[in-house]
N, C-alpha and C positions, 0 to 999 in steps of 0.2 A: 338802499342797503336795508335789509330786514334783520334786526337783532332780536325779534321776538320779545320775550319778557326778560332777557338777560340782564337789562340794566334798570328794570323797575326798582325804584328805592335805592339804587346804588348811589353812594356819595362821591362825586367827581370833582376834583380841583383842576381848573384850567387857567394856566398863566397866559398872558398876552391876550386876554379875552376880548379886547377892544379892537384888535386888528382883523383883517379879513378872514384869515384862517381861524383865529379864536372865536369870532363870532359865528362862524359856520359850525365849529365844534360845539359851542354852548347850544346852539339851536338844535343840532342833532341829538345831543344828550338829553336835553329837555324834552324833546318830541318823543323820545322812547322811554320816558318816565323816571329818568335819573334826577337826583338832587344835585345841583350844581353850585360850586363856589367859583364865581368868575372873578378874576383878579387882573388888574392893570394899574398904570399910574393914577388913572382916575376911574372912579366907579360909576361916573355919569353915563347913563344909557345901558348899563349892564343889568340883565335881569336878576331877580331873586337875591340870594345870598352873595352880594358883591362886596369885594374887599379892595380898597385902594391902597396900594403900597408900591415903593420903589425897591425892586428886587436887587438893585446894585448896592444896597446898604444892609448892614447887619440888622438895623431897626426894622426895615421893611421885610426882611426875611422872617424875623422873629414875630412881627405882627401877623403875617399871614399864618405861620404855623400856630400861634396862639388862638387866632380867630377860629381856625379850623378845630383845634382841640376843644375850645370852649363850646362850639356848636355841635360837633358830631363825636368828639372823641378821637376819632381817626377817619380818614378818607378810605374809600374802596379802590379808587383810581386817581392817579396824579398825572396830568398831561403838562409837561414842561414845553410850552409853545412860545414863551416870550423870547425875543431876540432882537438884536440890532444887526443891520447889514448895511454899513454905510459905504459910500464910494468915494475913496481918496487915495491918492498916491502916498507911498510910504513917507516921503519927505514933507508932505503936508499934513500928516496925521500927527496930532500931539500925543504925548504919552498919557495924559489924563483921558483923552478920547479912547486910546487903546485899552486902558484900564477898565473904562466903562463897558467896552465891548466884551472883554473877557469876563468881567464881573457878572454881566447879565447872561451871556451865552454859555459860559462854562462853569463859573463858580455857583451861581444861583441854582441850576438844576442839581448839582451835587449836594449843596447844603439842604435844599428842600427834600431830595430823596432821603437823605440821612435823617433829617427831622421827622418826616412822615413815616418812615420805616420804623423809627422808634415808637411813634404813636400806634402803628399798626401792630407791633409786637405786643405792646402793652394792653391794647384792646383785643388781642387775638383775631385781628383782620387779616385774611389772606388778600393782600393788595397787589396792584399792578402799577407800574411806572411806564409811561410812554414819553419818549424824548423826541421831539420833532426837530428835524434838521432840514437844510435847504439843499436842493440840487445844485445850488450855485457853488457848492464846495467842489464840484467836479468841472466847473466852467469859469473861465477867467472873464471878469467884467471889465471892460475898458472905462476909464474915468475920463470925462471930458476936460480938455485943457481949457482953463479960463483966463 
């Protein structure tokens, strides 16, 4: 994929950066000259501007928003890639597990888009949001009986 100079110097936030898709996204944006804020539960092994935070908590969300504000003022691109995709039958899944899935997969992207949008407006940045989802939403996955 050739982006030319479109992303040179652009500030890109990528959540779930330690996963397979996240690492690929980080690598591609760095390769085309973007500045990347890579975030995951652990910043170990993440390149450059890496922020470790738990996006299922208000503290984690606030920490990421503040780190980006302190470093850049506002991002140009936000890629909400972090997600959980557990395999469990309904009766085997606890309510706290369900809450964690919803907090990461649904609530975190909304909170981050709102927070980063406010930063973009204040900094007069015309930004973009990309929300990654899974094709698994269209296909049932069987859970093995143990």
